[in-house]
C-alpha positions, 0 to 999 in steps of 0.5 A: 221191542225193547227199543226206547222209542215209541211203538208209533215211531217205528222208523225212528226218523224225525222226518217220517214222525208225522206220517207215522203219527197220522197212520196211528190216527188212521187206525184208531179213528178211520180218518186220514189227515187232510191233504197239505199244500206242497211247497214251491219248486226251486225254479218257482222260488227263483222266478218268485224272488225275481218278481218280488224284486221287480215289485219292490222297484215298482213300489219304490218308484211309486212311492217317490211319485207321491206329492204329499209324504203322508200316510193314506189315512191322513190323506183321507182326513185332509180330503175330507177337510178340503171338501168341507172348505170347498163347500163353504166357499161355494156357499159363500160366493153363491149369491154373488155367482147368482148375481153375475149369472143374472147380469150375464143373462141380461148382457146376452139379451142386450147384445142380441137386441143390439145386433138386431138393431144394427141389422135393421139399421143396416137394411134401412141405410141400404134402402135409403141409399137406393131410394135416394138414387131413385129419387134423383132419377125421378127428379131427372125425369121430370126435368127432362119431360119439362124440357121436352114439353118446351121443345115441342111447343117451339118446334110446333110453332116454328117449323111449318114446312118441310119434313115433320120434325115429329114424325119425319113425314114429307110435306106431300104426305102431311095433312093440313096443320099436321105439325100442330096436331103432332105438337098437341099430341106431344104435349098431351103425352109429356103431361101424362108422363109428368103426372105419373112420374110426379106421383111416383116421386111423391110416393118415394118421398113419403117412403123415404121420410118413413124410413128415415124416421125408422132409422132415427128410432133405431139410432136412438134405441141403439144409443140406449142399448149401448148405455145399458151395456156399458152399465152392465159391463161396469157392474159385472166388473165390480162383481168379478173384483169381488169374486176374484179372491174367492175364485183364487182360493177355490182354485187352490183348494181344487189343485190341492184336492187333485193332488190328494186324489192323485196320491190316494190313487198311488197309495191304492196302487202301492197297496195292490203291489204289496198284496201281490208281493205278499202273495208271491212271498207266501207262494215262495216261502216254504210252508210251516210244518204241518200241524197234525189234527189230534186224536179225539179225546174219546177215541184215545181214552177208549184205546188207553183203556184197552191197553190197560185191560190187556196189561191187567189181563196179563197180570202185569203188576203195578198201576197199569193206567195208560196214557198216550201223549199225542205230541211225543207219541210216548206211552206212559204206564202208571204215570211213568214213560215207557222210555224210562222203563227197563228193557223187559217192561219196554217189551211187554208194554210194546206188545200190549200196545200192539195187541190192543191196537188190533183188538181196538180196530177189530171191535170197531171194524176199522182197517188193520192187517189182521195179524200181529207179529211179536218179536221176543216180547218176553225174553227180556221180561224174564230178567228185569232190570235192577231199576225196574219192578220185579215181575212174577213169572206167571205173567208169561202164562197169562200172556199166552193164554190171553192171546190164545183166547183173543179172536181179534187178530192172528198173532205170530210170536217169534222166540228163541226159547220154548214157550210156557207150557200152555195149550197154544200150538207152536211151530219149530224150525226143521232146518236141522232135521235130516228128514223132510224139507226145511220149514216149520213143524208142530211141537204140540203133542197133539197138534195134528188134532187140536184146532188153532184159533185164527181170524180171517182177514179181507183179501184171503185167497178163497181157493180152499185147498191149503195155506201156510201156518202163518199168514192168512187162512185160505178158505172156501168162497162160501165162508165170508171174510172176517168169520172166526174159524179154526184150522187143523194142523196137519203134517202134510197135505196133497201138495206134500207140505207141512201146514194147515187146512181148514176145519169147520167154521166156529 
């Protein structure tokens, strides 16, 4: 208890200091520290470093693929200027493009008319060719009919006897003037056929003349269409000459915009890789030491007042104002750190801190073991160091009297000398006593009859039979946990052991 280190830092190890401070905070506030993230294992760190190296290689390769070596913000600015330039170029050649669109539409219409004209002209040309052949056939038929008519007249006139030259009948089968009659019949038939063929030939001539007139019109129309198409082509050529520079500028702007958009996509990919790398770095890097959440000022001030009240009740001289430094876990009394005090003061401050913690937790129903063990809290206090304040001897009496009347926890004091003459019950070792078994025996003159105040803590065995004098009281199940009781010290019990047994509650 005289050790210079803080009572909170019981182990004295720096590695366990955060955990010990958290335990102290838990006792004062009932709130534990939040769970902290655990660091990565060695295997995870090795795998993470390999992934980071791969990401670095990918980032380098992607950066080398950039066409324009500028940052992403400059690329966005260039892209905005390019969009404005493209909009201006589009507005500048919009009228020319509209005119060209109209000319192209007219050219398509002329082309369609020319195609229809040539198709119709081809059809007429085919018909005229065929009708020409038919005309020749009609004219040939008319010549043949004239020849037949002349031949019939001659045959009917010159051949009077013998077989009929028209029907081939023998003379005995012929009637008188048979050949003349047959010649007349032939002339009638030839005349009828000639009239028919002549009518057909005349109709054909009329049709051919009409088709030739249509063909002539088509040819004239085709010539006009050809002239219009030539003029339209010339106008389109002039517009294309005017649009060519604008189109070249637009193509250059579009090519530059494509490069910028590609570089922006690469920058976005680089950013994703950087984010992945940052995530891996945060996962593989050991987490920083956890910063403990401090104890609220209200709870800490109440605890400091509790320590001050105990020091004042023990009649410790001097300024008993207590402060606790959450960063170093150092306790200061009267603006003087405990570690700078002498061994006696360090012990009594340590004892006051421990008893105050039990009293504070009991008054607020906070977790606490329910008992306090003090190892030689007053031995060094009786002989203070030369550099510390002089302490009156009555502090010891007030120390025992205060603890005896404090029901917040059971207090066990281990001392190497006889305690101050008070009403407190004591136990001495019977190791050197020849009779009885080894253990602890009461040294109080009426210890067998004087009740000793104890405090029942949760978890006491409710067997109601017996208990040891130091530790947790054994009570009947009907007595609720936390009820202040008084136990009677006895020299023996049904088990033949020195100890204590519960008296009536209260």
